[in-house]
Structure formats: structure tokens, C-alpha cells
C-alpha positions in Angstrom: 111.2 129.6 118.9 112.2 128.2 115.6 112.8 130.5 112.9 111.5 128.3 110.4 108.3 130.4 108.7 107.4 127.9 105.3 104.7 125.6 106.3 105.7 122.5 107.8 106.0 119.0 105.9 103.6 116.9 106.3 105.8 113.4 105.8 104.4 110.5 104.4 105.8 107.4 105.3 106.6 104.0 103.8 108.0 100.7 104.6 108.8 97.2 102.5 107.0 93.6 103.1 110.5 92.5 104.5 110.3 94.7 107.3 107.1 92.5 108.7 109.3 89.2 109.2 109.6 86.0 110.6 112.7 86.9 113.0 115.1 83.7 111.4 119.3 84.9 111.5 122.1 82.9 110.3 122.3 81.6 113.2 119.0 80.2 114.3 115.4 79.6 112.4 112.0 81.7 112.1 110.7 82.5 115.2 107.3 83.9 114.0 105.4 82.6 111.4 105.1 84.0 107.8 102.1 86.7 107.2 101.2 86.8 103.3 102.1 89.6 101.2 97.6 90.0 100.8 97.4 90.0 104.6 100.1 92.7 105.4 98.5 95.5 103.2 95.7 96.1 105.5 98.1 97.0 108.1 100.0 100.1 106.3 97.3 102.3 107.0 96.5 101.2 110.5 100.2 102.1 111.5 99.9 105.2 109.5 102.2 104.7 106.2 100.6 105.5 102.9 103.6 103.9 100.6 105.2 100.1 100.0 108.7 99.8 98.9 109.3 97.0 96.8 111.6 94.4 95.3 110.8 93.1 92.2 109.8 89.9 93.2 107.6 91.1 96.5 105.7 92.4 94.1 105.8 89.3 90.9 107.3 86.0 93.2 109.0 83.2 90.9 109.4 86.4 87.6 112.6 84.2 86.6 110.4 81.6 85.3 107.7 84.2 84.0 107.2 86.3 80.4 107.3 89.6 80.1 103.5 89.7 79.8 103.0 87.5 82.6 105.3 89.8 84.7 102.7 92.3 83.8 99.6 90.8 84.3 101.1 90.0 88.1 102.2 93.3 88.7 98.5 94.9 87.3 97.1 92.4 90.0 99.1 94.1 92.9 98.5 97.4 91.3 95.0 97.1 92.2 95.3 95.6 95.7 97.6 98.7 96.2 94.4 101.0 95.0 92.1 99.0 97.0 93.8 99.9 100.2 94.9 103.3 99.4 98.3 102.9 99.1 100.6 103.3 96.4 104.4 102.1 95.5 107.0 104.2 96.6 109.6 102.8 94.1 111.0 98.9 93.2 114.4 97.7 93.3 115.4 94.4 91.3 116.4 91.7 93.8 120.3 90.4 92.5 121.5 88.5 95.0 119.6 84.9 95.0 119.8 84.1 91.5 122.6 81.5 90.8 123.8 84.5 87.9 124.3 87.2 90.8 126.5 84.4 93.0 129.5 86.7 92.0 128.4 90.2 91.5 125.0 91.1 88.8 126.1 94.0 86.8 129.7 93.5 87.9 130.6 90.2 88.1 133.4 88.7 85.5 131.2 86.5 83.7 129.0 88.3 80.6 126.2 85.9 80.8 125.7 86.9 84.7 125.8 90.7 84.0 123.1 90.3 80.8 121.0 88.6 83.4 121.3 91.7 86.0 120.7 94.1 83.2 117.5 91.8 81.7 116.0 91.6 85.2 116.5 95.3 85.8 114.4 95.9 82.4 111.9 93.7 84.3 112.0 95.2 87.2 111.5 98.7 85.4 108.2 97.2 83.8 106.9 96.3 87.2 107.6 99.6 88.5 105.7 101.2 85.7 102.8 98.9 86.1 102.6 99.8 89.8 102.5 103.7 89.0 106.0 105.0 90.2 109.1 105.9 88.0 111.6 105.5 91.2 114.1 102.4 91.1 116.4 102.1 93.8 119.6 99.8 93.1 121.0 98.3 96.2 124.8 97.3 94.9 124.4 94.0 97.4 126.9 92.1 95.8 128.3 94.2 93.6 132.0 93.6 95.4 134.3 90.9 96.2 135.5 89.1 99.2 139.2 89.5 98.3 140.0 92.5 96.0 142.1 90.3 93.5 138.9 88.9 92.0 137.8 91.8 90.2 138.9 94.7 88.6 137.5 97.5 90.8 138.2 100.6 87.4 136.3 97.7 85.2 133.7 97.2 87.6 132.3 100.9 87.6 132.6 100.5 84.0 130.5 97.9 84.3 128.0 100.0 86.8 128.3 102.8 84.7 127.1 101.2 81.6 124.1 99.1 83.3 122.7 102.6 84.9 123.1 104.1 81.3 121.5 101.3 79.7 118.5 101.5 82.6 118.1 105.1 81.9 118.0 104.5 77.8 115.1 101.5 78.4 113.0 104.2 80.0 113.5 108.0 79.4 110.7 108.4 82.5 112.5 106.5 84.9 114.7 107.9 87.9 117.7 105.6 89.7 118.2 106.0 93.4 121.8 103.9 94.4 121.5 103.0 97.3 125.3 102.7 98.7 126.4 100.1 101.6 130.1 99.7 102.5 130.1 96.0 103.4 127.9 92.9 104.1 126.9 90.9 102.5 130.8 91.4 100.6 133.7 92.0 102.3 134.2 95.2 99.6 131.7 96.8 97.9 132.7 99.4 94.8 130.0 101.9 95.8 130.3 102.1 99.7 128.9 106.0 100.5 126.5 108.6 99.0 130.1 110.6 97.6 130.4 107.7 95.2 126.7 107.2 94.2 126.7 110.6 93.6 130.2 110.5 91.6 128.7 107.7 89.6 125.7 109.2 88.9 127.4 112.3 87.2 129.2 110.0 84.8 125.9 108.7 83.7 124.5 110.2 80.3 121.8 111.6 82.3 123.0 112.9 86.1 119.2 114.5 86.4 118.1 111.2 86.4 120.1 109.3 89.2 120.4 110.5 92.9 120.5 108.4 95.6 118.9 106.4 98.8 120.7 106.9 102.1 119.8 104.2 104.9 121.6 105.4 108.7 122.9 102.0 109.4 124.8 101.6 106.0 126.6 105.3 106.6 127.0 104.5 110.2 129.0 101.2 109.0 130.9 103.2 107.0 131.7 105.3 110.0 130.2 107.8 109.1 126.8 110.3 110.4 123.8 109.8 108.7 123.0 113.3 109.0 126.2 114.7 107.0 126.0 112.0 104.6 121.9 113.0 104.1 123.1 116.9 103.9 126.0 116.0 101.4 123.3 114.6 99.0 120.8 117.3 99.6 123.2 120.1 98.4 123.6 118.6 95.0 119.5 117.8 95.1 119.7 114.3 94.2 118.4 112.9 98.0 115.6 111.0 96.8 114.5 108.4 99.4 116.0 107.7 102.9 115.5 104.3 105.1 115.6 105.7 108.5 116.5 103.1 111.5 119.6 102.9 114.2 122.6 101.1 114.5 124.5 100.0 117.4 128.1 100.4 116.2 130.2 98.9 113.3 128.8 95.7 113.3 126.4 93.7 110.8 123.5 95.7 109.6 120.9 95.8 112.8 118.1 97.6 111.0 116.8 98.7 114.5 113.9 101.0 115.2 114.7 104.5 114.1 116.2 106.8 117.6 116.4 103.3 119.3 120.1 103.6 119.8 121.0 107.3 119.5 118.2 110.0 119.7 120.6 112.9 119.1 122.0 111.1 115.6 118.3 110.7 115.0 117.6 114.2 115.8 120.0 115.6 113.6 118.8 113.5 110.6 115.6 115.1 111.3 116.7 118.3 111.6 118.4 118.2 108.0 115.5 117.0 106.2 113.3 119.6 108.1 115.6 121.9 107.2 116.0 120.9 103.2 112.0 120.9 102.9 112.5 117.1 102.3 109.4 115.6 101.9 107.8 118.9 99.9 108.6 117.2 96.4 106.6 113.8 97.3 109.8 112.1 98.8 109.0 109.1 101.8 110.0 108.8 104.8 111.0 104.9 104.5 111.6 103.2 107.5 113.6 99.9 107.2 113.6 98.4 110.3 113.0 95.0 111.8 111.6 93.7 115.0 113.6 92.0 117.2 114.0 88.0 116.8 112.9 87.5 120.7 109.5 89.4 119.7 106.6 87.2 119.7 103.5 87.2 116.8 101.4 89.6 118.4 104.1 92.4 118.4 105.4 91.9 115.0 104.6 95.3 113.7 105.4 97.5 117.1 108.9 98.5 115.6 107.3 100.1 112.6 104.6 101.9 114.9 107.8 102.4 117.7 110.0 104.1 114.6 106.9 106.7 113.6 106.3 107.6 117.0 110.1 108.6 117.2 110.5 110.1 114.0 107.3 112.5 114.9 108.7 113.2 118.2 111.9 114.2 117.4 110.1 116.3 114.2 108.9 118.6 117.3 112.1 118.6 119.2 113.4 120.0 116.0 110.7 122.4 115.1 110.5 123.6 118.9 114.4 124.6 119.1 115.4 127.7 120.1 117.4 128.7 117.0 117.9 132.3 118.5 119.7 130.4 122.0 121.3 128.2 119.7 122.5 130.9 116.9 124.0 132.5 120.2 125.8 129.7 121.5 127.6 129.5 118.2 128.1 133.4 117.9 129.9 133.4 121.2 132.2 129.5 120.1 130.5 128.3 123.6 130.4 124.9 121.9 130.3 123.5 126.0 127.0 125.4 126.4 125.4 125.0 122.7 126.0 121.2 123.3 123.9 121.2 127.2 121.5 123.0 125.2 121.0 120.7 122.5 120.7 117.6 124.7 118.8 119.2 127.6 116.3 120.4 124.6 116.1 116.5 123.5 115.5 115.5 127.2 113.2 118.1 128.4 115.8 120.2 130.8 117.5 123.2 131.1 
């Protein structure tokens, strides 16, 4: 029996519109037909999800050509759509990797004009998120790095990031910013590769209480780290504000495989860390950033989301039914071989 006595968390799940995709990759065209945003929304509740993750232009396509008033008007229409389906926006993230101003980075570009574009776009993102009813912004620093180290001054790049975050915090004093670290791809070198870097940057801001992190399983694995350890580190600082759970088959490109599909034990330990810290009790979502395999047929294009949620809930039960007294006895005896068999046996349903 588990030694946990507090009321179990009832998890809420989210995903982004991009997680129902067409299957294109750099080496091949689309394999499935596009589905309009409005037709994706009814699928959320059907799959057991309550939250929608947004990039700014998921909510307001073509926003660079719109006035601030037009952007807010469009965001209001999307908010009505969410309300109609009983959904909420979890967060909004500025998409700073498609516009020509972001070819060499947004916040860390060598060009002052490009850095200003990134900041102005981020202000509009804040307008959108407020209109959608969320105070959480996620910044994935996709191109905030270099292809060769000599191209930028890394120390100044960190200062540029700090300046941008401080200006966003000042623009709206009610928002929170979650930094999503990733060590590489699309850049060769990034300046905030791990959650430790992100939290270090958070403490340097003008209001560290409003800057935290989002951890994606695959990004931690790509850094050669265990996602559960990264989550534990952020939780110890009170700064794990969202997660993107998925799986990764080694140190390759960002695969976004269904959560638990590659390594059940690694997935189990991520859930255990979240469970033991009470993640979700303050309204945090379990985000599933997964994509269907390219060979998946149109009719099966949402199974990866259903599978990931099902795997998560099955592993929650494994965490909650783990015999903690037996585990503690193995630990006290320093019988780690016995502990390993106990854990793997529990996951396999054997003794």
C-alpha cells in the first residue's frame, strides 16, 4: 500500500493545436489532410482534455499584419470558441522562429531592430493571453543560440534575454513567464539548455516570483539528463509551472513520441516526482506535446493523444499502488539490486 495520505490529485490535461498535425517532415510532404482549428476544439473534451496550449498565431493567424485592436478582437472570438466547448487556455507562447526578423534569433539577435521586433511581438502575445483568460506565457527560446559560437557574444545574449524578460514583466504585472529550455534544434547551441539555466535566469530578473519553467521530457533527454531529475529540481524551487510530457528514442532530433512509449520506467519516475510534490494542486496542467507518427492514417490521427493520456493515468495508478514500506526496506538495507527487481516487477505486474 502507498504511504500517501493526502487526497489524490485529479489531473487536468492539455495539448496544442499543432499536436494534431499533417505529418510533414524535412524529408517528406504531408501524409494527412489539415484539420481546421475550429474542428480540433470539439476533440479536446472527447479525448479527456480541458486545456488548450497556444502559440500567439494559433489564436491570431497573420497577427504581424494586424493592429493591436484587431489582434484583441480576434482573440476575443477565440475565447468565445473556448467557452462554447468548456475549454480554457493554459498558456500562450510567442512564435519567434518564422518571421524574417528572427532568422538569427529574436531576443538575442545581433540586430537591435530584430530584438525590438521580438519584444513587440511578445507584448502582443501578452495581450492575446490576457484576452484568452490566462496569465501564463511560455517562452521557448527556439533560435536564441548560434550555429557557430563565434557568431554571437554569449554573455551579452544572456543579458539581452534578461532585458527582454524584465520588459515583459513590466508590461503586465499580473503575468507569469515559464521558460522552456532545450539544448539544441533548431540551433546548434542554445543559451538556456536546461532547467537549471532557466531558473538561474529567473532569479536574476526584477521579479523572480513571476518567472519559472516548463519542462519537456524530450528536451531533457536531448540534454543527456533524466526528465524526472529536471522536474524535481524545478519543483524544489517552486518553479515547475507546466510540463510537456512525451518520449524520446535516444539523443536524436526532437521526436515527440507518445508519453511512455519508449521507456515506461522513465515515464513512471516522472509521474512519481509530480505526484510526490503535489503537482496539479495549484491548477497546473499536464501538457502532452506529442505527435502522430508520419505513417499514421487520417482516421487515426488523434490516437497518440488518447494513448499518451491513457499511459499517464495507468502509470499514476502504478505510482499510487507502489508498496512504499517494501521500497523503504530495500533502501534501508542498501539492497539496490533487490530494489531494482522490485520496481521493475511492479511495472511488469510480477513479483
